[in-house]
Each structure stands twice: as C-alpha cells, then as structure tokens.
C-alpha positions as a Markdown table, in Angstrom:
| # | Residue | x | y | z |
|---|---|---|---|---|
| 1 | Gly | 10.0 | -4.0 | -46.1 |
| 2 | Gln | 6.2 | -3.6 | -45.2 |
| 3 | Leu | 5.9 | -7.1 | -43.4 |
| 4 | Asp | 9.8 | -6.1 | -41.1 |
| 5 | Ile | 7.5 | -2.5 | -40.4 |
| 6 | Met | 4.7 | -4.4 | -39.2 |
| 7 | Lys | 6.6 | -7.0 | -36.9 |
| 8 | Ser | 8.1 | -4.1 | -35.2 |
| 9 | Ser | 4.7 | -2.4 | -34.8 |
| 10 | Val | 3.4 | -4.9 | -32.7 |
| 11 | Gly | 5.9 | -5.0 | -30.6 |
| 12 | Ile | 5.5 | -1.9 | -29.7 |
| 13 | Ile | 2.3 | -1.8 | -29.7 |
| 14 | Cys | 2.6 | -5.1 | -27.5 |
| 15 | Leu | 5.4 | -3.5 | -25.3 |
| 16 | Leu | 3.7 | -0.2 | -24.6 |
| 17 | Ala | 0.7 | -2.4 | -24.2 |
| 18 | Thr | 3.1 | -4.6 | -21.0 |
| 19 | Ile | 4.5 | -1.1 | -19.3 |
| 20 | Leu | 0.7 | 0.2 | -19.6 |
| 21 | Gly | -0.7 | -2.2 | -17.7 |
| 22 | Ala | 1.4 | -3.0 | -15.2 |
| 23 | His | 1.2 | 0.8 | -14.5 |
| 24 | Gly | -2.5 | 0.2 | -14.9 |
| 25 | Ile | -2.6 | -2.8 | -11.8 |
| 26 | Cys | -0.8 | 0.3 | -9.4 |
| 27 | Arg | -3.6 | 2.8 | -9.7 |
| 28 | Phe | -3.8 | 3.4 | -6.0 |
| 29 | Gln | -7.7 | 4.3 | -5.1 |
| 30 | Leu | -9.1 | 5.3 | -1.7 |
| 31 | Asp | -12.3 | 3.4 | -1.3 |
| 32 | Glu | -14.8 | 4.8 | 0.1 |
| 33 | Pro | -14.4 | 5.4 | 3.8 |
| 34 | Ser | -10.1 | 6.7 | 3.3 |
| 35 | Gln | -11.3 | 8.6 | 1.1 |
| 36 | Lys | -13.8 | 10.4 | 3.5 |
| 37 | Cys | -10.0 | 10.7 | 5.7 |
| 38 | Ala | -8.2 | 12.1 | 3.3 |
| 39 | Glu | -10.7 | 14.4 | 2.3 |
| 40 | Gln | -11.2 | 15.4 | 6.0 |
| 41 | His | -7.1 | 16.2 | 6.3 |
| 42 | Gly | -6.8 | 17.8 | 3.1 |
| 43 | Tyr | -5.2 | 14.9 | 1.0 |
| 44 | Thr | -5.8 | 13.4 | -3.2 |
| 45 | Ser | -5.8 | 9.1 | -3.3 |
| 46 | Gln | -1.9 | 10.4 | -5.0 |
| 47 | Gln | -0.5 | 12.2 | -2.6 |
| 48 | Val | -2.0 | 9.6 | 0.0 |
| 49 | Phe | -0.1 | 7.0 | -2.5 |
| 50 | Ser | 3.1 | 9.7 | -3.0 |
| 51 | His | 3.3 | 9.4 | 1.2 |
| 52 | Tyr | 3.9 | 6.2 | 1.7 |
| 53 | Asn | 6.1 | 5.4 | -0.6 |
| 54 | Glu | 7.8 | 8.1 | -0.8 |
| 55 | Gly | 7.9 | 9.6 | 2.6 |
| 56 | Tyr | 6.3 | 13.0 | 3.7 |
| 57 | Ser | 8.3 | 16.0 | 6.4 |
| 58 | Ser | 8.0 | 15.8 | 9.5 |
| 59 | Glu | 5.8 | 19.4 | 9.7 |
| 60 | Glu | 3.0 | 17.0 | 7.3 |
| 61 | Ala | 4.0 | 13.4 | 10.0 |
| 62 | Pro | 1.4 | 15.1 | 12.2 |
| 63 | Lys | -1.5 | 15.4 | 9.6 |
| 64 | His | -0.8 | 11.5 | 7.8 |
| 65 | Asn | -0.6 | 9.9 | 11.2 |
| 66 | Leu | -4.0 | 10.9 | 12.1 |
| 67 | Phe | -4.9 | 10.1 | 8.3 |
| 68 | Val | -3.8 | 6.6 | 8.4 |
| 69 | Glu | -5.7 | 7.0 | 12.6 |
| 70 | Cys | -8.5 | 7.9 | 10.2 |
| 71 | Cys | -8.3 | 4.9 | 8.0 |
| 72 | Trp | -8.2 | 2.3 | 10.1 |
| 73 | Thr | -10.2 | 2.8 | 12.5 |
| 74 | Ala | -12.9 | 2.6 | 9.7 |
| 75 | Trp | -11.3 | -0.4 | 8.7 |
| 76 | Gly | -11.5 | -1.6 | 12.1 |
| 77 | Phe | -8.3 | -2.3 | 12.7 |
| 78 | Leu | -7.7 | 0.0 | 15.6 |
| 79 | Asn | -9.1 | -1.1 | 18.7 |
| 80 | Ser | -11.6 | 1.7 | 20.2 |
| 81 | Asp | -8.7 | 2.2 | 23.3 |
| 82 | Gln | -6.3 | 2.9 | 19.9 |
| 83 | Ser | -4.5 | -0.1 | 20.0 |
| 84 | Ile | -3.6 | -1.8 | 16.8 |
| 85 | Asn | -6.2 | -5.1 | 15.5 |
| 86 | Tyr | -3.0 | -7.0 | 14.5 |
| 87 | Glu | -5.7 | -9.9 | 13.9 |
| 88 | Ala | -8.1 | -7.8 | 11.9 |
| 89 | Ile | -5.1 | -6.5 | 9.7 |
| 90 | Arg | -4.1 | -10.4 | 9.0 |
| 91 | Ser | -7.9 | -11.1 | 8.3 |
| 92 | Thr | -8.7 | -7.6 | 5.9 |
| 93 | Lys | -9.9 | -9.0 | 2.7 |
| 94 | Arg | -8.4 | -5.9 | 1.7 |
| 95 | His | -5.4 | -6.1 | -1.0 |
| 96 | Pro | -1.7 | -4.8 | 0.8 |
| 97 | Phe | -1.8 | -3.1 | -2.3 |
| 98 | Asp | -4.4 | -0.3 | 0.0 |
| 99 | Val | -2.8 | -0.8 | 3.2 |
| 100 | Thr | 1.1 | -0.3 | 2.3 |
| 101 | Gly | 0.9 | 1.2 | -1.5 |
| 102 | Val | 3.4 | -1.0 | -1.6 |
| 103 | Cys | 2.7 | -2.1 | -5.3 |
| 104 | Asp | 3.2 | -5.8 | -6.6 |
| 105 | Asp | 3.3 | -4.8 | -10.4 |
| 106 | Ala | 6.4 | -7.2 | -11.4 |
| 107 | Pro | 4.7 | -10.6 | -9.9 |
| 108 | Ser | 8.0 | -13.0 | -8.3 |
| 109 | Glu | 8.7 | -15.8 | -6.7 |
| 110 | Pro | 7.4 | -14.5 | -2.8 |
| 111 | Lys | 10.2 | -14.3 | 0.1 |
| 112 | Thr | 7.8 | -15.9 | 2.3 |
| 113 | Pro | 4.5 | -18.0 | 1.8 |
| 114 | Asn | 2.5 | -15.7 | 2.6 |
| 115 | Pro | 4.0 | -11.8 | 2.5 |
| 116 | Phe | 1.5 | -10.0 | 3.7 |
| 117 | Val | 0.7 | -12.1 | 6.9 |
| 118 | Asp | 3.9 | -12.3 | 7.6 |
| 119 | Ala | 5.0 | -8.4 | 8.0 |
| 120 | Val | 1.9 | -8.1 | 10.0 |
| 121 | Asn | 3.5 | -10.8 | 12.2 |
| 122 | Lys | 6.6 | -9.5 | 12.7 |
| 123 | Cys | 5.9 | -6.0 | 12.9 |
| 124 | Glu | 3.5 | -6.9 | 16.0 |
| 125 | Ser | 6.3 | -9.1 | 17.6 |
| 126 | Gly | 9.3 | -5.9 | 18.3 |
| 127 | Ala | 6.0 | -3.3 | 18.6 |
| 128 | Pro | 5.4 | -1.2 | 21.8 |
| 129 | Ser | 1.6 | -1.8 | 23.5 |
| 130 | His | 1.0 | 2.0 | 22.0 |
| 131 | Val | 2.8 | 2.5 | 19.3 |
| 132 | Arg | 0.6 | 4.7 | 16.2 |
| 133 | Ala | -0.6 | 3.4 | 13.1 |
| 134 | Glu | 1.3 | 4.3 | 11.0 |
| 135 | Thr | 4.6 | 3.4 | 13.1 |
| 136 | Ile | 3.2 | -0.2 | 11.6 |
| 137 | Arg | 1.8 | 0.4 | 8.2 |
| 138 | Phe | 4.6 | 2.1 | 7.7 |
| 139 | Cys | 6.6 | -1.1 | 9.3 |
| 140 | Ile | 4.4 | -3.2 | 7.8 |
| 141 | Ala | 5.0 | -1.7 | 3.7 |
| 142 | Lys | 8.8 | -1.9 | 4.5 |
| 143 | His | 8.9 | -5.9 | 5.3 |
| 144 | Tyr | 5.9 | -6.6 | 2.9 |
| 145 | Arg | 8.2 | -5.1 | 0.1 |
| 146 | Glu | 11.0 | -7.3 | 1.1 |
| 147 | Asn | 8.6 | -10.4 | 1.4 |
| 148 | Ile | 7.5 | -9.7 | -2.4 |
| 149 | His | 11.1 | -8.8 | -4.2 |
C-alpha cells in the first residue's frame, strides 16, 4: 500500500542522489590559468574534458598541444626550455583529475600506493628528453587510469 510506495520512492531518490553525486564529483572545472589558456586557444572546459577522455582529431592536435603547454607552463610543470619538470608534477597539490581528466568516481582499492606519482614515474622513465607536454599528459592519464581501476 502507501508504505510500499514510500519505500520505493526513497529507494529511487537515493539511487538518483548516488548517480548525481558521483557525476558531481567529476565536473571538470578549469582553474584560472587553464581557463585563460582555454580562451586563448578557443576551448571550453567541456571541450578540454572531451579531448582528455575521448581524444581529438589530428587537425586539432597542434592546438591541443599548445593548450596543454600553456597550462603546464602556468602550473610550473614545464622548465624554461620547455622540458618536462617531473618533480613539479609529482609534488603538485592539484587533483589528478585536473591534470589527467581521469575521473575517479568509483573509488576502488588502487593498484599502487600512490597512483598519480607512480604514473608520473612510469612516464618519466620511458620518455625522451624532448617530449611534448601532451604526450606526457596522455601517458600519465593512461597509467593513472590503470592504477586506480
């Protein structure tokens, strides 16, 4: 009767709250420096998030590379000669989501003690010295995703 309808309504509300809550965790928001970089290169935060997770066309690649380099310069992830400052990436206070676009919305036991730092280390060990920021960002995102899922 009435009680069953109330119970199922509460269940549906809880389910919706869980779904919306999990989605809310992963709302991609550019910080001030990356917002400036996005505007400079004609991107919205949604486009950046999409590029981070779904990739981008080869026509889009040069612009996306410049966007990532702009952000990484602002965040101190690039040295003055444009080489990657791995130590700055490892020790950043930024959330890995900002750097990788990888959403950890279903937290499970990570495969490594420090999934983000381990991803940075793995990418640093295999990288040539003159690698572009986007190549390393993509590498970190790939390994970070593997480490948390």
